[in-house]
C-alpha positions as CSV (number, residue, x, y, z in Angstrom):
1,X,-82.3,-18.1,49.9
2,X,-78.7,-18.7,48.6
3,X,-79.2,-22.5,48.6
4,X,-82.5,-22.2,46.8
5,X,-81.1,-19.8,44.2
6,X,-78.1,-22.1,43.7
7,X,-80.3,-25.1,43.3
8,X,-82.6,-23.3,40.9
9,X,-79.6,-22.2,38.8
10,X,-78.3,-25.7,38.9
11,X,-81.6,-27.0,37.6
12,X,-81.6,-24.4,34.8
13,X,-78.0,-25.2,33.8
14,X,-78.3,-29.0,34.2
15,X,-77.5,-30.7,30.9
16,X,-80.0,-33.4,31.7
17,X,-82.9,-30.9,31.6
18,X,-84.2,-30.7,28.1
19,X,-83.7,-27.3,26.5
20,X,-86.7,-26.0,24.5
21,X,-86.3,-25.7,20.8
22,X,-88.6,-22.7,20.6
23,X,-86.6,-19.4,20.5
24,X,-89.2,-17.6,22.6
25,X,-88.9,-20.4,25.3
26,X,-85.1,-20.1,25.2
27,X,-85.4,-16.3,25.7
28,X,-87.8,-16.9,28.6
29,X,-85.4,-19.3,30.2
30,X,-82.5,-16.8,29.7
31,X,-84.6,-14.0,31.2
32,X,-85.5,-16.3,34.2
33,X,-81.8,-17.1,34.7
34,X,-80.9,-13.4,34.7
35,X,-83.8,-12.7,37.1
36,X,-82.6,-15.4,39.4
37,X,-79.0,-14.0,39.3
38,X,-80.3,-10.5,40.1
39,X,-82.4,-11.9,42.9
40,X,-79.4,-13.6,44.3
41,X,-77.4,-10.4,44.1
42,X,-80.1,-8.4,45.8
43,X,-80.4,-11.0,48.6
44,X,-76.6,-10.9,49.1
45,X,-76.7,-7.1,49.2
46,X,-79.6,-7.2,51.6
47,X,-77.9,-9.6,53.9
48,X,-74.7,-7.5,53.8
49,X,-76.7,-4.4,54.7
50,X,-78.5,-6.3,57.5
51,X,-75.2,-7.5,58.9
52,X,-73.8,-4.0,58.7
53,X,-76.9,-2.5,60.5
54,X,-76.7,-5.2,63.2
55,X,-73.0,-4.5,63.6
56,X,-73.5,-0.8,63.8
57,X,-76.3,-1.2,66.3
58,X,-74.1,-3.4,68.5
59,X,-71.3,-0.9,68.2
60,X,-73.6,1.9,69.1
61,X,-74.9,-0.1,72.1
62,X,-71.4,-0.9,73.2
63,X,-70.3,2.7,72.9
64,X,-73.4,3.9,74.8
65,X,-72.5,1.4,77.6
66,X,-68.9,2.5,77.6
67,X,-69.8,6.2,77.7
68,X,-72.5,5.8,80.4
69,X,-74.5,8.9,81.4
70,X,-71.5,11.3,80.8
71,X,-71.3,10.7,77.1
72,X,-71.3,13.6,74.7
73,X,-74.1,14.5,72.4
74,X,-71.8,14.7,69.3
75,X,-71.2,10.9,69.2
76,X,-74.9,10.3,69.7
77,X,-75.8,12.6,66.8
78,X,-73.2,10.9,64.5
79,X,-74.5,7.5,65.5
80,X,-78.1,8.6,64.9
81,X,-77.2,10.0,61.5
82,X,-75.4,6.7,60.6
83,X,-78.3,4.6,61.8
84,X,-80.7,6.8,59.8
85,X,-78.6,6.4,56.7
86,X,-78.6,2.6,57.2
87,X,-82.4,2.7,57.8
88,X,-82.9,4.6,54.5
89,X,-80.6,2.1,52.7
90,X,-82.5,-0.8,54.1
91,X,-85.8,0.8,53.2
92,X,-84.6,1.4,49.7
93,X,-83.4,-2.2,49.5
94,X,-86.7,-3.4,50.8
95,X,-88.5,-1.4,48.2
96,X,-86.3,-2.8,45.5
97,X,-86.9,-6.3,46.8
98,X,-90.6,-5.6,46.8
99,X,-90.5,-4.4,43.2
100,X,-88.5,-7.4,42.2
101,X,-91.0,-9.7,44.0
102,X,-93.8,-7.9,42.1
103,X,-92.0,-8.4,38.8
104,X,-91.4,-12.1,39.7
105,X,-95.0,-12.5,40.6
106,X,-96.1,-10.9,37.3
107,X,-93.7,-13.2,35.4
108,X,-95.0,-16.2,37.4
109,X,-98.6,-15.2,36.4
110,X,-97.6,-14.9,32.8
111,X,-95.8,-18.2,32.8
112,X,-98.8,-19.8,34.5
113,X,-100.9,-18.5,31.6
114,X,-98.4,-19.8,29.0
115,X,-98.4,-23.1,30.9
116,X,-102.2,-23.3,30.7
117,X,-102.0,-22.5,27.0
118,X,-99.4,-25.2,26.4
119,X,-101.5,-27.7,28.4
120,X,-104.5,-26.8,26.2
121,X,-102.3,-27.2,23.1
122,X,-101.0,-30.5,24.5
123,X,-104.5,-31.8,25.0
124,X,-105.4,-30.7,21.4
125,X,-102.4,-32.5,20.0
126,X,-103.2,-35.6,22.0
127,X,-106.6,-35.6,20.5
128,X,-105.2,-35.1,17.0
129,X,-102.7,-37.8,17.7
130,X,-105.5,-40.2,18.6
131,X,-107.4,-39.2,15.5
132,X,-104.3,-39.8,13.4
133,X,-103.7,-43.2,14.9
134,X,-107.4,-44.1,14.2
135,X,-107.0,-42.8,10.6
136,X,-103.8,-44.8,10.3
137,X,-105.4,-47.9,11.5
138,X,-108.3,-47.4,9.2
139,X,-105.9,-46.8,6.3
140,X,-103.9,-50.0,7.2
141,X,-107.2,-51.9,7.3
142,X,-108.2,-50.4,4.0
143,X,-104.8,-51.2,2.5
144,X,-105.0,-54.8,3.8
145,X,-108.6,-55.1,2.4
146,X,-107.4,-53.6,-0.9
147,X,-104.4,-56.0,-1.0
148,X,-106.8,-58.9,-0.3
149,X,-109.2,-57.6,-3.0
150,X,-106.2,-57.1,-5.4
151,X,-105.0,-60.6,-4.7
152,X,-108.5,-61.9,-5.2
153,X,-108.8,-59.9,-8.4
154,X,-105.4,-61.1,-9.6
155,X,-106.4,-64.6,-8.9
156,X,-109.6,-64.1,-10.7
157,X,-107.8,-62.3,-13.6
158,X,-105.3,-65.1,-13.8
159,X,-108.1,-67.6,-13.8
160,X,-110.3,-65.7,-16.2
161,X,-107.5,-63.9,-18.1
162,X,-109.9,-61.2,-18.9
163,X,-109.5,-59.1,-15.8
164,X,-105.8,-58.2,-16.1
165,X,-106.6,-54.6,-16.4
166,X,-108.6,-54.7,-13.2
167,X,-105.7,-56.3,-11.4
168,X,-103.3,-53.6,-12.6
169,X,-105.7,-51.0,-11.4
170,X,-106.1,-52.8,-8.1
171,X,-102.3,-52.8,-7.7
172,X,-102.1,-49.1,-8.5
173,X,-104.8,-48.5,-5.9
174,X,-102.9,-50.7,-3.4
175,X,-99.7,-48.7,-4.1
176,X,-101.6,-45.4,-3.6
177,X,-103.1,-46.8,-0.4
178,X,-99.6,-47.8,0.8
179,X,-98.3,-44.3,-0.1
180,X,-101.2,-42.6,1.8
181,X,-100.5,-44.9,4.7
182,X,-96.8,-44.0,4.6
183,X,-97.7,-40.3,4.5
184,X,-100.0,-40.7,7.4
185,X,-97.3,-42.6,9.3
186,X,-94.8,-39.8,8.7
187,X,-97.4,-37.3,9.8
188,X,-98.0,-39.4,12.9
189,X,-94.2,-39.5,13.6
190,X,-94.0,-35.7,13.2
191,X,-97.0,-35.3,15.5
192,X,-95.5,-37.7,18.0
193,X,-92.2,-35.7,17.9
194,X,-94.1,-32.4,18.3
195,X,-96.0,-34.0,21.2
196,X,-92.7,-35.1,22.8
197,X,-91.4,-31.5,22.4
198,X,-94.5,-30.1,23.8
199,X,-94.3,-32.5,26.8
200,X,-90.7,-31.5,27.3
201,X,-91.7,-27.8,27.1
202,X,-94.5,-28.6,29.5
203,X,-92.2,-30.2,32.0
204,X,-89.8,-27.4,31.6
205,X,-92.6,-24.9,32.1
206,X,-93.7,-26.8,35.2
207,X,-90.2,-26.8,36.6
208,X,-89.9,-23.0,35.8
209,X,-93.3,-22.4,37.4
210,X,-92.2,-24.3,40.5
211,X,-88.9,-22.4,40.6
212,X,-90.7,-19.1,40.1
213,X,-93.3,-20.0,42.8
214,X,-90.5,-20.9,45.1
215,X,-88.6,-17.7,44.2
216,X,-91.9,-15.8,44.7
217,X,-92.3,-17.4,48.1
218,X,-88.7,-16.6,49.0
219,X,-89.2,-13.0,47.8
220,X,-92.3,-12.7,49.9
221,X,-90.2,-14.1,52.9
222,X,-87.5,-11.5,52.1
223,X,-90.2,-8.8,51.9
224,X,-91.5,-9.9,55.3
225,X,-87.9,-9.9,56.6
226,X,-87.5,-6.4,55.2
227,X,-90.7,-5.4,57.1
228,X,-89.2,-6.9,60.2
229,X,-86.0,-5.0,59.6
230,X,-87.9,-1.8,59.1
231,X,-89.8,-2.4,62.4
232,X,-86.5,-3.2,64.1
233,X,-84.9,-0.1,62.6
234,X,-87.9,1.9,63.9
235,X,-87.4,0.4,67.3
236,X,-83.7,1.3,67.1
237,X,-84.6,4.8,66.2
238,X,-86.9,5.0,69.1
239,X,-84.2,3.6,71.4
240,X,-81.8,6.1,70.0
241,X,-84.2,8.9,70.7
242,X,-84.7,7.6,74.2
243,X,-80.9,7.4,74.7
244,X,-80.5,10.9,73.4
245,X,-83.2,12.1,75.9
246,X,-81.4,10.2,78.7
247,X,-78.1,11.7,77.7
248,X,-79.7,15.2,77.8
249,X,-81.1,14.5,81.2
250,X,-77.7,13.1,82.3
251,X,-76.0,16.3,81.0
252,X,-78.5,18.4,82.9
253,X,-77.9,16.4,86.1
254,X,-74.2,16.8,85.5
255,X,-74.6,20.5,85.1
256,X,-76.7,20.7,88.3
257,X,-74.0,18.6,90.1
258,X,-71.3,21.0,88.9
259,X,-73.3,24.0,90.1
260,X,-74.0,22.3,93.4
261,X,-70.3,21.5,93.7
262,X,-69.4,25.2,93.0
263,X,-72.1,26.3,95.5
264,X,-70.7,23.8,98.1
265,X,-67.2,25.2,97.6
266,X,-68.5,28.8,98.0
267,X,-70.4,27.8,101.1
268,X,-67.3,26.1,102.5
269,X,-65.3,29.3,101.9
270,X,-68.1,31.4,103.4
271,X,-68.2,29.0,106.4
272,X,-64.5,29.3,106.9
273,X,-64.8,33.1,106.8
274,X,-67.7,33.0,109.2
275,X,-65.7,30.7,111.5
276,X,-62.8,33.1,111.4
277,X,-65.2,36.0,112.1
278,X,-66.8,33.9,114.9
279,X,-63.4,33.3,116.5
280,X,-62.6,37.0,116.3
281,X,-66.0,37.9,117.6
282,X,-65.6,35.4,120.5
283,X,-62.3,37.0,121.3
284,X,-63.9,40.5,121.1
285,X,-66.9,39.3,123.1
286,X,-64.6,38.0,125.8
287,X,-62.7,41.3,125.9
288,X,-66.0,43.1,125.9
289,X,-67.3,40.9,128.7
290,X,-64.2,41.7,130.7
291,X,-64.6,45.4,130.0
292,X,-68.3,45.2,130.8
293,X,-67.6,43.5,134.1
294,X,-65.1,46.3,134.9
295,X,-67.6,48.9,133.8
296,X,-70.3,47.3,135.9
297,X,-68.0,47.4,138.9
298,X,-67.3,51.0,138.2
299,X,-71.0,51.7,137.6
300,X,-71.9,50.1,141.0
301,X,-69.3,52.2,142.8
302,X,-70.5,55.3,140.9
303,X,-74.1,54.4,141.7
304,X,-73.2,54.1,145.4
305,X,-71.4,57.4,145.3
306,X,-74.4,59.0,143.3
307,X,-76.9,57.7,145.9
308,X,-74.8,59.1,148.7
309,X,-74.5,62.4,146.9
310,X,-78.2,62.4,146.0
311,X,-79.2,61.8,149.6
312,X,-76.9,64.6,150.8
313,X,-78.1,66.9,148.0
314,X,-81.8,66.1,148.7
315,X,-81.5,66.8,152.4
316,X,-79.6,70.0,151.7
317,X,-82.2,71.1,149.1
318,X,-85.1,70.3,151.4
319,X,-83.4,72.2,154.2
320,X,-82.8,75.2,152.0
321,X,-86.3,75.2,150.5
322,X,-87.9,74.9,154.0
323,X,-85.7,77.8,155.1
324,X,-86.7,79.9,152.1
325,X,-90.4,79.1,152.3
326,X,-90.6,79.9,156.0
327,X,-89.9,83.6,155.3
328,X,-90.9,85.6,152.2
329,X,-88.1,88.0,153.0
330,X,-85.7,85.4,151.8
331,X,-87.4,85.1,148.5
332,X,-86.0,86.9,145.5
333,X,-87.8,90.1,144.6
334,X,-88.9,88.9,141.2
335,X,-90.4,85.7,142.7
336,X,-92.0,87.5,145.5
337,X,-93.6,90.0,143.1
338,X,-94.8,87.2,140.8
339,X,-96.3,85.3,143.7
340,X,-98.1,88.4,144.9
341,X,-99.4,89.1,141.4
342,X,-100.6,85.5,141.1
343,X,-102.4,85.8,144.4
344,X,-104.0,89.0,143.3
345,X,-105.2,87.4,140.1
346,X,-106.5,84.5,142.0
347,X,-108.6,86.8,144.3
348,X,-109.9,88.7,141.2
349,X,-110.8,85.3,139.6
350,X,-112.6,84.2,142.7
351,X,-114.6,87.5,142.9
352,X,-115.4,87.1,139.2
353,X,-116.6,83.6,139.8
354,X,-118.9,84.7,142.6
355,X,-120.3,87.5,140.4
356,X,-120.9,85.1,137.5
357,X,-122.7,82.7,139.8
358,X,-124.9,85.5,141.1
359,X,-125.7,86.7,137.6
360,X,-126.4,83.1,136.5
361,X,-128.8,82.7,139.4
362,X,-130.6,85.9,138.5
363,X,-130.9,84.9,134.9
364,X,-132.2,81.5,135.8
365,X,-134.7,83.0,138.1
366,X,-135.8,85.4,135.4
367,X,-136.2,82.5,132.9
368,X,-138.2,80.6,135.5
369,X,-140.5,83.5,136.1
370,X,-141.0,83.9,132.4
371,X,-141.8,80.1,132.1
372,X,-144.1,80.3,135.0
373,X,-145.9,83.3,133.6
374,X,-146.3,81.5,130.3
375,X,-147.6,78.3,131.9
376,X,-149.3,79.2,135.2
377,X,-152.4,81.1,135.9
378,X,-152.1,84.6,137.2
379,X,-152.9,83.5,140.8
380,X,-150.4,80.7,140.7
381,X,-147.8,83.1,139.2
382,X,-148.3,85.7,142.0
383,X,-148.0,82.9,144.7
384,X,-144.9,81.6,143.2
385,X,-143.4,85.1,142.9
386,X,-144.0,85.7,146.5
387,X,-142.4,82.3,147.3
388,X,-139.4,83.2,145.1
389,X,-138.9,86.5,146.8
390,X,-138.8,84.9,150.2
391,X,-136.6,81.9,149.2
392,X,-133.5,81.1,147.4
393,X,-133.6,80.8,143.6
394,X,-135.1,77.4,142.5
395,X,-132.8,74.8,141.2
396,X,-133.2,72.9,138.0
397,X,-134.4,69.8,139.8
398,X,-137.2,71.9,141.4
399,X,-138.3,73.4,138.2
400,X,-138.3,70.0,136.6
401,X,-140.5,68.7,139.4
402,X,-142.9,71.6,138.8
403,X,-143.1,70.6,135.1
404,X,-141.2,73.7,133.9
405,X,-138.3,73.8,131.6
406,X,-135.7,76.5,131.2
């Protein structure tokens, strides 16, 4: 782009290139030169911003690699802010470049229209020039014919002597024809000069159009490069976001590792305490085992002594109980009275049981008689009554066999 702009400026400032005499054309050339200068400045600024962004991205990547996963978030935030500022600057420069490209395209379109108008004017002037040349040739032929006629008239006047006046008139007409031919020639020279200027302006317009088209193409290339830079900046922003997420994950893992280290230290302390307690417990267990062994020995000896004492006590108790039970006279008075009272109550209970059984048998016999009276015929009832008087009371099984129910 710099080479192209330098070449274009050299073409515009080259002394060999004809400068248009028209003030409007000069103003257009000056405006085009200023536009080329501004485009060169914008391209230089854009390249500087691009180099700055690339350098910042390389520095950020190098710092990220140096920090590794333990880097702080403050540096990442600063770098992200700086990159965002650079992205905004590049986007603003891209927008300015796009606006400049649009203006250049509009100027190129306008110059193209002016060029077409100049070409049409050039064609018109060429046609007029051809017509003027034809008229000049006709005038020259007329002048030559007039001169020939004048000469013939002069010869005839000299011969005749009477046509002097006609010769003078012919000379005057020839002079007027020569004057008209000179005027036509001067007009033709002016038209040729104007045509040359128009051709020069046309060549200059063509060169300006080519330069503007090249500048437009270069501006479009710069706009495409700006789009690529915007895409790369977007990718850098995405990478920065991913790096920030990775840094957050690394910070979380670092925190977890710290907590695990603290827990490990606490567990080691607790393990040492448990080991000391285990050692003390083992010592106490050994002491307790020794005491337990001694206690077991003492318990065995005590058990043997208890068994011997129990055997002697049991035999003595059996002997004394047998002796006491063999004679009630040896019992205590209270025990003897209580036993006699219990025996009396048992006898009374046995008598009451016998009486209850007798009453139950009588009641059962009465119910049986009532049932028989209700179900049997009078003859059968009399026969059964006789049988019941001479036999024991009927049982439930017997009554069931007879079809009676109490």
